DRENFI-134711 format. One record per residue (C-alpha): residue number from 1; residue in one letter; x, y, z. Coordinates in Angstrom, 1 decimal, decimal comma, m for minus. Example, Ala and Ser with C-alpha at 12.3 -4.5 7.8 and 13.67 -1.06 7.14 Angstrom:
REM residues 2
[1 A [12,3 m4,5 7,8]]
[2 S [13,7 m1,1 7,1]]
//
This chain:
REM residues 421
[1 M [46,3 163,2 54,7]]
[2 G [48,7 160,7 53,5]]
[3 D [48,8 160,5 49,7]]
[4 G [46,1 163,3 49,3]]
[5 W [42,8 163,6 47,6]]
[6 Q [42,3 161,1 44,7]]
[7 L [40,7 162,9 41,7]]
[8 M [40,3 159,9 39,2]]
[9 R [41,8 157,1 37,8]]
[10 I [43,4 156,9 34,4]]
[11 R [44,2 153,1 33,0]]
[12 G [43,4 151,8 36,6]]
[13 I [45,9 154,4 37,8]]
[14 P [44,6 156,3 41,0]]
[15 L [45,6 160,3 40,2]]
[16 R [46,0 162,0 43,7]]
[17 V [47,0 165,7 44,6]]
[18 H [48,6 166,1 47,6]]
[19 P [47,8 169,3 49,9]]
[20 S [51,5 170,6 49,2]]
[21 W [50,4 170,9 45,6]]
[22 F [48,2 173,8 46,4]]
[23 I [51,1 175,8 47,6]]
[24 I [53,0 175,5 44,5]]
[25 L [50,0 176,2 42,3]]
[26 V [49,5 179,5 44,1]]
[27 L [53,0 180,6 43,7]]
[28 F [53,0 179,5 39,9]]
[29 T [49,8 181,4 39,5]]
[30 L [51,2 184,6 40,9]]
[31 A [54,5 184,3 39,0]]
[32 F [52,4 183,8 35,8]]
[33 Q [49,9 186,7 36,5]]
[34 Q [52,7 188,9 37,2]]
[35 Q [54,1 188,1 33,5]]
[36 A [50,5 188,3 31,9]]
[37 A [49,9 191,5 33,5]]
[38 R [52,7 193,1 31,6]]
[39 L [51,6 192,0 28,1]]
[40 P [49,5 194,8 26,2]]
[41 D [46,5 192,8 25,7]]
[42 A [46,0 192,1 29,4]]
[43 S [47,6 195,2 31,1]]
[44 G [44,2 196,9 31,4]]
[45 S [42,3 193,8 33,0]]
[46 P [43,6 192,5 36,2]]
[47 L [40,6 189,7 36,1]]
[48 L [42,3 188,5 32,5]]
[49 S [45,7 188,5 33,8]]
[50 W [44,7 186,3 36,9]]
[51 L [42,9 184,3 34,6]]
[52 V [45,9 183,7 32,2]]
[53 G [48,0 183,0 35,2]]
[54 L [46,0 180,2 36,6]]
[55 A [45,6 178,7 33,2]]
[56 T [49,2 178,5 32,7]]
[57 A [49,7 177,1 36,3]]
[58 L [46,9 174,3 35,6]]
[59 L [48,4 173,7 32,0]]
[60 L [51,8 173,2 33,4]]
[61 F [50,8 170,7 36,0]]
[62 I [48,7 168,9 33,2]]
[63 S [52,1 168,5 31,5]]
[64 V [53,7 167,3 34,5]]
[65 L [50,8 164,7 34,9]]
[66 L [51,2 163,7 31,2]]
[67 H [55,1 163,2 32,1]]
[68 E [54,4 161,1 34,8]]
[69 L [51,9 158,9 32,8]]
[70 G [54,5 158,7 30,7]]
[71 H [56,5 156,7 33,1]]
[72 S [53,5 154,7 34,4]]
[73 L [52,1 153,6 30,9]]
[74 V [55,7 152,1 30,0]]
[75 A [55,9 150,6 33,6]]
[76 L [52,8 148,8 32,7]]
[77 R [53,9 147,5 29,4]]
[78 E [57,1 146,2 31,5]]
[79 G [54,9 144,1 33,7]]
[80 V [55,1 146,9 36,8]]
[81 K [52,1 147,7 38,5]]
[82 V [51,7 151,5 39,2]]
[83 I [50,1 152,3 42,6]]
[84 S [49,4 155,8 42,1]]
[85 I [50,3 159,2 40,3]]
[86 T [50,4 162,1 42,9]]
[87 L [51,1 166,0 42,3]]
[88 I [53,0 167,1 44,8]]
[89 L [55,2 170,5 45,7]]
[90 F [58,0 169,7 43,4]]
[91 G [55,8 168,4 40,4]]
[92 G [54,9 164,7 40,5]]
[93 V [55,6 161,2 41,4]]
[94 A [54,7 157,8 40,1]]
[95 R [54,7 155,2 42,8]]
[96 V [55,2 151,6 41,6]]
[97 E [54,9 148,1 43,3]]
[98 R [58,4 147,3 42,1]]
[99 E [61,2 148,2 39,9]]
[100 C [61,9 146,8 36,5]]
[101 S [63,7 143,2 36,7]]
[102 T [65,7 144,2 33,8]]
[103 A [68,3 147,2 33,1]]
[104 M [66,7 147,9 29,8]]
[105 G [63,2 147,8 31,2]]
[106 A [64,3 150,4 33,8]]
[107 F [65,9 152,4 30,9]]
[108 R [62,5 152,4 29,0]]
[109 V [60,7 153,5 31,9]]
[110 A [62,9 156,1 33,3]]
[111 A [63,2 157,8 29,8]]
[112 A [59,6 157,8 29,0]]
[113 G [58,6 160,7 31,1]]
[114 P [61,3 163,3 29,5]]
[115 A [60,4 161,7 25,9]]
[116 V [56,8 162,7 26,9]]
[117 S [58,0 166,3 27,8]]
[118 F [60,0 166,7 24,7]]
[119 V [57,2 165,7 22,3]]
[120 L [54,8 168,1 24,2]]
[121 A [57,4 171,1 23,8]]
[122 G [57,8 170,4 20,2]]
[123 L [54,3 170,4 19,6]]
[124 L [53,6 173,6 21,5]]
[125 L [56,6 175,6 20,2]]
[126 A [55,5 174,6 16,6]]
[127 S [51,9 175,7 17,0]]
[128 Q [52,9 179,2 18,9]]
[129 H [52,9 181,1 15,7]]
[130 A [49,3 179,9 14,7]]
[131 A [48,1 180,5 18,5]]
[132 A [49,6 184,1 18,4]]
[133 H [47,7 184,7 15,1]]
[134 A [44,3 183,5 16,6]]
[135 N [45,0 185,6 19,9]]
[136 P [48,2 187,3 21,1]]
[137 L [47,6 186,1 25,0]]
[138 L [46,9 182,4 23,7]]
[139 G [50,2 182,5 21,8]]
[140 N [52,2 183,6 24,8]]
[141 L [50,7 181,1 26,9]]
[142 V [51,3 178,5 24,4]]
[143 G [54,9 179,3 23,7]]
[144 Q [55,5 179,8 27,5]]
[145 L [54,1 176,2 28,0]]
[146 G [56,4 174,7 25,4]]
[147 A [59,5 176,4 26,7]]
[148 L [58,5 175,1 30,4]]
[149 N [58,1 171,5 29,1]]
[150 L [61,5 171,6 27,5]]
[151 V [63,1 173,0 30,5]]
[152 L [61,0 170,3 32,4]]
[153 A [62,5 167,5 30,0]]
[154 V [66,0 169,1 30,4]]
[155 F [66,1 169,3 34,0]]
[156 N [64,8 166,0 34,4]]
[157 L [67,6 164,5 32,4]]
[158 L [70,3 165,7 34,7]]
[159 P [72,2 162,5 35,8]]
[160 G [71,5 162,3 39,3]]
[161 L [68,9 160,5 41,7]]
[162 P [66,1 161,2 42,0]]
[163 L [65,8 162,7 38,6]]
[164 D [65,0 160,8 35,5]]
[165 G [68,6 161,3 34,3]]
[166 G [69,7 159,5 37,4]]
[167 L [67,6 156,5 36,9]]
[168 I [68,8 156,4 33,1]]
[169 L [72,3 156,4 34,4]]
[170 K [71,5 153,8 37,1]]
[171 S [70,1 151,4 34,3]]
[172 L [72,9 151,9 32,1]]
[173 V [75,6 151,3 34,6]]
[174 W [73,5 148,3 35,6]]
[175 Q [73,3 147,0 32,1]]
[176 F [77,2 147,4 31,6]]
[177 T [78,5 146,1 34,8]]
[178 G [75,7 143,7 35,6]]
[179 S [75,1 145,2 39,1]]
[180 Q [72,0 147,1 40,0]]
[181 R [73,6 148,0 43,2]]
[182 R [76,4 149,8 41,3]]
[183 G [74,2 151,4 39,1]]
[184 I [72,6 152,7 42,4]]
[185 Q [75,9 153,8 44,0]]
[186 V [76,9 156,0 40,8]]
[187 A [73,9 157,6 40,4]]
[188 T [73,4 158,5 44,1]]
[189 T [76,7 160,0 43,8]]
[190 T [76,2 162,2 41,0]]
[191 G [72,8 163,0 42,4]]
[192 R [74,7 164,5 45,5]]
[193 L [77,1 166,2 43,6]]
[194 L [74,4 168,0 41,4]]
[195 S [72,3 168,6 44,3]]
[196 L [75,4 170,6 46,0]]
[197 T [76,0 172,5 42,8]]
[198 L [72,5 173,6 42,5]]
[199 I [72,7 174,9 46,1]]
[200 M [75,7 176,7 45,6]]
[201 L [74,7 178,3 42,4]]
[202 G [71,4 179,3 44,1]]
[203 I [73,3 180,8 46,8]]
[204 W [75,4 182,9 44,5]]
[205 W [72,6 183,9 42,2]]
[206 F [70,4 185,0 45,1]]
[207 L [73,4 187,2 46,4]]
[208 N [73,6 188,7 43,0]]
[209 G [70,1 189,7 42,7]]
[210 G [68,5 186,3 41,5]]
[211 G [65,6 186,7 44,0]]
[212 I [62,9 183,8 44,0]]
[213 T [64,2 181,9 41,3]]
[214 A [67,7 181,9 42,9]]
[215 L [65,9 180,6 46,1]]
[216 W [64,1 178,0 44,1]]
[217 F [67,4 176,4 42,9]]
[218 V [68,5 176,3 46,6]]
[219 L [65,0 174,5 47,4]]
[220 L [65,4 171,9 44,7]]
[221 G [69,0 171,2 45,8]]
[222 W [68,2 170,8 49,4]]
[223 F [65,4 168,3 48,3]]
[224 G [67,8 166,6 46,1]]
[225 M [70,6 166,3 48,9]]
[226 G [67,7 164,8 51,2]]
[227 A [66,6 162,0 48,5]]
[228 S [70,5 161,0 48,0]]
[229 R [71,1 160,8 51,8]]
[230 S [68,2 158,5 51,9]]
[231 Q [69,2 156,3 49,2]]
[232 A [72,7 156,3 50,6]]
[233 Q [71,3 155,2 54,1]]
[234 T [69,1 152,6 52,5]]
[235 L [72,0 151,1 50,6]]
[236 A [74,0 150,9 53,7]]
[237 L [71,3 149,3 55,8]]
[238 Q [70,8 146,9 52,5]]
[239 Q [74,3 146,1 52,5]]
[240 L [74,7 145,2 56,3]]
[241 L [71,5 143,1 56,1]]
[242 V [72,9 141,0 53,4]]
[243 R [76,6 140,8 55,0]]
[244 L [75,8 140,2 58,5]]
[245 R [74,6 136,9 59,8]]
[246 V [72,1 135,7 62,4]]
[247 G [74,6 133,9 64,9]]
[248 P [76,8 136,8 65,9]]
[249 S [73,7 139,1 66,0]]
[250 S [71,7 136,6 68,5]]
[251 S [71,4 136,7 72,1]]
[252 K [70,6 133,9 74,6]]
[253 R [67,2 135,0 75,8]]
[254 F [66,1 131,4 76,6]]
[255 R [66,4 129,4 80,1]]
[256 V [66,7 125,8 80,3]]
[257 M [65,1 123,2 82,6]]
[258 E [65,1 119,3 82,8]]
[259 S [61,9 117,6 82,0]]
[260 D [61,5 116,3 85,3]]
[261 Q [61,6 119,3 87,1]]
[262 S [58,2 120,5 88,9]]
[263 L [56,1 123,3 87,9]]
[264 R [57,0 125,0 91,1]]
[265 R [60,4 125,5 89,8]]
[266 L [59,1 126,9 86,7]]
[267 S [57,1 129,3 88,9]]
[268 Q [60,2 130,2 91,0]]
[269 M [62,2 131,1 87,7]]
[270 R [59,6 133,2 86,3]]
[271 L [59,1 135,2 89,6]]
[272 R [63,0 135,8 89,6]]
[273 G [63,2 136,8 86,0]]
[274 A [60,0 139,3 86,8]]
[275 E [62,5 140,9 89,2]]
[276 S [65,2 141,6 87,1]]
[277 E [63,4 141,9 83,5]]
[278 E [60,2 143,9 84,1]]
[279 D [58,0 144,3 81,4]]
[280 L [60,4 142,5 79,0]]
[281 L [59,1 139,6 77,0]]
[282 P [59,5 136,3 79,3]]
[283 D [62,5 134,3 78,1]]
[284 W [61,5 131,2 76,4]]
[285 V [62,0 127,9 78,6]]
[286 L [63,5 125,0 76,7]]
[287 V [63,1 121,6 78,1]]
[288 C [66,2 119,1 78,1]]
[289 R [66,1 115,2 79,0]]
[290 S [69,2 113,5 79,4]]
[291 G [71,2 116,2 77,8]]
[292 R [68,9 116,4 74,8]]
[293 W [66,6 119,3 73,5]]
[294 V [63,2 117,7 73,7]]
[295 G [60,8 120,6 73,7]]
[296 F [59,5 123,9 75,3]]
[297 V [57,2 124,9 78,1]]
[298 T [55,0 128,3 78,6]]
[299 D [53,3 129,6 81,5]]
[300 Q [49,8 128,4 80,7]]
[301 P [49,9 125,3 83,0]]
[302 L [50,5 128,0 85,8]]
[303 K [47,5 129,7 84,9]]
[304 E [45,4 126,8 84,2]]
[305 L [46,5 124,6 87,4]]
[306 S [46,1 125,2 90,9]]
[307 V [48,9 126,0 93,1]]
[308 Q [48,5 123,1 95,0]]
[309 N [49,2 120,8 91,9]]
[310 W [52,5 122,6 91,0]]
[311 D [54,5 120,3 92,9]]
[312 F [53,2 117,1 91,5]]
[313 Q [53,3 118,1 87,7]]
[314 T [56,5 118,6 85,9]]
[315 V [57,3 120,6 82,9]]
[316 G [57,6 117,5 80,9]]
[317 D [54,1 116,8 81,3]]
[318 H [53,3 120,2 79,7]]
[319 M [55,9 120,8 77,5]]
[320 R [55,3 121,3 73,5]]
[321 P [57,5 120,1 70,5]]
[322 L [60,7 122,5 70,0]]
[323 D [59,5 123,0 66,1]]
[324 E [56,7 125,2 67,3]]
[325 L [59,0 127,9 67,8]]
[326 P [59,6 130,0 65,0]]
[327 S [63,4 129,3 64,2]]
[328 I [66,3 130,4 62,1]]
[329 E [69,4 129,2 61,1]]
[330 E [72,6 131,1 62,6]]
[331 S [74,2 131,1 59,0]]
[332 E [71,3 133,2 57,4]]
[333 P [71,8 136,6 56,5]]
[334 L [69,8 139,2 58,7]]
[335 W [67,7 140,0 55,8]]
[336 K [66,1 136,8 56,2]]
[337 A [65,7 137,3 60,0]]
[338 V [63,8 140,6 59,3]]
[339 L [61,2 138,9 57,1]]
[340 A [60,8 135,9 59,7]]
[341 L [60,5 138,2 62,9]]
[342 E [57,3 139,8 61,0]]
[343 Q [55,8 136,4 60,5]]
[344 S [56,3 135,5 64,1]]
[345 E [53,7 136,1 66,8]]
[346 Q [56,0 137,3 69,3]]
[347 G [58,4 139,1 67,0]]
[348 R [61,3 136,8 68,2]]
[349 L [63,2 133,8 66,7]]
[350 L [64,9 130,8 67,9]]
[351 V [68,5 130,5 66,3]]
[352 T [69,8 127,0 65,7]]
[353 G [73,1 125,6 64,8]]
[354 A [74,1 123,6 62,0]]
[355 A [72,8 120,3 63,7]]
[356 G [69,6 122,1 64,4]]
[357 L [70,1 122,7 67,9]]
[358 P [69,4 126,0 69,9]]
[359 S [72,4 128,2 70,1]]
[360 G [70,4 131,6 70,9]]
[361 T [67,4 133,8 70,3]]
[362 L [66,9 136,9 67,9]]
[363 D [64,6 139,8 68,4]]
[364 R [64,1 143,1 66,5]]
[365 S [66,3 144,9 69,3]]
[366 D [69,1 142,4 68,3]]
[367 V [69,1 142,8 64,8]]
[368 G [68,8 146,6 65,5]]
[369 E [72,1 146,5 67,6]]
[370 A [73,6 144,4 65,3]]
[371 V [73,3 146,9 62,3]]
[372 L [74,0 149,9 64,2]]
[373 K [77,3 148,4 65,2]]
[374 G [77,9 147,7 61,4]]
[375 L [77,5 151,4 61,0]]
[376 S [79,9 152,1 63,8]]
[377 L [77,1 153,3 65,9]]
[378 K [77,2 152,2 69,7]]
[379 L [73,7 152,1 71,2]]
[380 P [73,4 153,3 74,9]]
[381 A [72,2 150,7 77,3]]
[382 P [68,9 152,6 78,4]]
[383 L [68,0 152,9 74,7]]
[384 L [68,7 149,4 73,8]]
[385 E [66,8 148,2 76,8]]
[386 A [63,6 150,5 76,0]]
[387 S [63,7 148,9 72,4]]
[388 R [63,7 145,5 73,9]]
[389 R [60,8 146,4 76,2]]
[390 R [59,0 147,8 72,9]]
[391 N [60,2 144,9 70,7]]
[392 D [61,1 147,3 68,1]]
[393 Y [64,1 148,3 65,9]]
[394 P [66,1 151,0 67,8]]
[395 F [65,7 154,6 66,6]]
[396 G [62,9 153,4 64,2]]
[397 L [65,4 151,8 61,6]]
[398 P [63,4 151,1 58,4]]
[399 L [64,9 147,5 58,2]]
[400 L [61,7 145,9 57,0]]
[401 Q [61,3 148,7 54,2]]
[402 A [65,0 148,1 53,2]]
[403 V [64,3 144,5 52,8]]
[404 T [61,1 145,0 51,0]]
[405 S [63,0 147,6 48,8]]
[406 M [65,6 144,9 47,8]]
[407 R [63,3 142,1 47,4]]
[408 A [60,9 144,4 44,9]]
[409 S [63,8 145,9 43,2]]
[410 G [65,5 142,3 42,3]]
[411 L [68,6 143,4 44,4]]
[412 L [68,3 140,1 46,2]]
[413 D [68,6 138,2 42,8]]
[414 E [72,3 139,4 42,5]]
[415 T [74,8 137,6 44,4]]
[416 S [75,9 138,4 47,8]]
[417 E [79,5 139,4 46,3]]
[418 S [78,0 141,8 43,9]]
[419 L [75,8 143,3 46,8]]
[420 T [78,5 143,4 49,4]]
[421 R [81,7 144,9 47,4]]
//
């Protein structure tokens, strides 16, 4: 289902509903119905109590939508494109194209959501008395929504990612230290501690008769722990992609031939390679002349010419300029290699030294292996070989997503020192 069903657009922002939202809608409707059924004005009418329960649940999620719209509209004012707003199991989430490029811009976006919830809570609680005079059930609904918006605002201000309070904390640390990465580290740590506290509190409360509400605390804590763990892993990957260099991560998946060698010799080299490296991308064949690199040759001449001509034509007759191969300098950081690999048709790069001479090759499995080593993880040879055959990152490492996130959030604008300390 992906992002779910699109209901409408608000200021050009798609509003979506994820299938998981219906689960929480049913649970909230059931909980609010049970509360409404105990009120004198609805105790004799089950249908009325169900309608009140459904209306309360729907209005609560409209409040959540307004909360997310607060984030989104301020983000638009900060020049950040909002991709969508999606109602999900845990409330709502606004997806943005990138983060704000300034700490105070990020602060304003993060604070806008709780500010909207506080305003809604104030308006609803202030109008509760008048609503109760009109109809006791209406007064109860308005008061309950006001209290829920107040809880929503206060809960979201807790200082830990992925809550708004964690984003506010991140932006403040970023503002005072000048390092966005430092802000993320602090907010991730507090988010992990907060999530652990929620889990322990929920378990204690459940054992002491807290019921479903206590289990909800455990679920929220578990969700927060997962988000903190994901953020910490992304940070670790980003740090390594900035710190590690292409040279030590590269391999030598190329072969060398003299320009005067025959196509027959090229064919023999390919046959030997196929026996030992079945299903792997064939090594590039680089061509030298008198000790100098002059180009490279593909298998295309072997396909186009008859076998009888292989002894009379040389690789030099069919070589192509070396600069046609996608390349990267060995001194470049790995995050640049990740982007270059995505632009390469073969998903492989020629690594060059300071003088521009070939020193190795780099593919996705090379990058993935270097990152895993940086995480103190050793990849078994069969898994590495399987990754090389597929030409992908081992274990499905989200390296492209990590680099994209760094570029979108402006982390790459910081110095290498601030990113790696």
